[in-house]
N, C-alpha and C positions, 0 to 999 in steps of 0.2 A: 646795948640794944634793942632793935622797933620791934611792936606789938606782930607783924609783920614774922621780921625772921623767927619768932617764939615760934611762931604757926606754923612756920611749914617744918622748922625742927619736932615741935612735938612733932606735926603728919606724920615722919621718920619715926620718930621713934614708933609713933604705933604702928604701924607696918613694921616692924621692920623686929619689933618681939611675941611680931604673932612671924612672921618669918613670909609673909605679904609680897618683899617687895621680890618673890618669884615670877608674881600672876602679873604687877606696872610698870611690862612694856611700854610704849607709850598709843600701841593700837590697841590693846585691851584697853586701855585705862582713857584713850578719847568714843570706846564705844562706852565704857561705864558713864562716862561725865553727856555724853547721848541720851540715854534709857536715866538719867536724873531731871535733864531736862527736860526729856517727854511727860515726867509725872510733878513737876514745875506747875505741864498745861494740861495735863487734867486735872488741875484747881481754878482752870479761867477761860476753860472749852464752854463754857455755853451760859459763862457771863455779858452780860450787857455791857459795858464802857463802863457807866458809873458805878454797877455791881460791884466790878474788879478795883475801886477803887475802897467802897465801903465793907471788906469783908468780914465775920462776927468774929468775936478773940481767937477760937476753933478756932477757927480757917486756916485765920493768918497763923497762926500757929503752927497748919499743917507747910505753907505758904513757907516759912521760915528753917522748918528741918532743911526742906528739900533743897532754898539759896545757898543754906551751910554746904546739903554732899555735892549739889554742884561748884563753892569753891575753890574743896576740899579737892574734890578729884581734877581739879584745875591745878591747884600750885602742886600738885603731884607733878603731874603730867609735865609742866612751865620747871621743873626739877627734876628730872626728867633727861629733857632736852633742853634742858641751861640754857632758859629762858631766863630774859629779867624783867620778870612782868609790868612794876611799873612802868623800864625804862620802856618795852611795846608797846603801851598803849598810851607811851607820852605821844611815839611816833607814829602812831598811829595817828592818833589827831589832827596831829603836822600835818601826816598826811589828807586827809579829815579836812582839816582847811584848808586845804591847796583845793581840791576834788571838789564844794561844796563849800563855792561865798557865800557871806552873808549874807551878802546884797544883792543875787538876782537867787538868791535861797528859802532866802528870809518864806515865814508859811507858807511851805511847798513842803509836799512830803513826796511828789518827789525819789526816784532815783537818777546820780549826777546822773548818763545817758538823756534823760530828755527832758534836761533843761537843757542842755548844752548843746543839745539838735532844737530844740526853739527861740533861743537863744543867734544861732546863728542861724535861724532862715527871717530876724526879723531885719 
């Protein structure tokens, strides 16, 4: 059994032991997920780029817990919807490789529709 599968089973058992499954609809889980993501963003809100890489140990510990919350809700939601996240991520990376060819987008932060329009004009 993979670590990911073990974690998902532990999360499912945690929710079942507390009778929280009734509250874990995809709608509610998506809302909880975005709320946790907002809590993560708060830790970075007024930092410079450099500061965001050099957080204190205490601040990094808080960020770590927010990331864990996000991960738990994401795993719980994927279970509810029957989505294999590893497979979905592999598929998404393949789509992004087509959308963002390395030779056209290297060192650019532009969105795919911006560089495509520029390459057609040339």
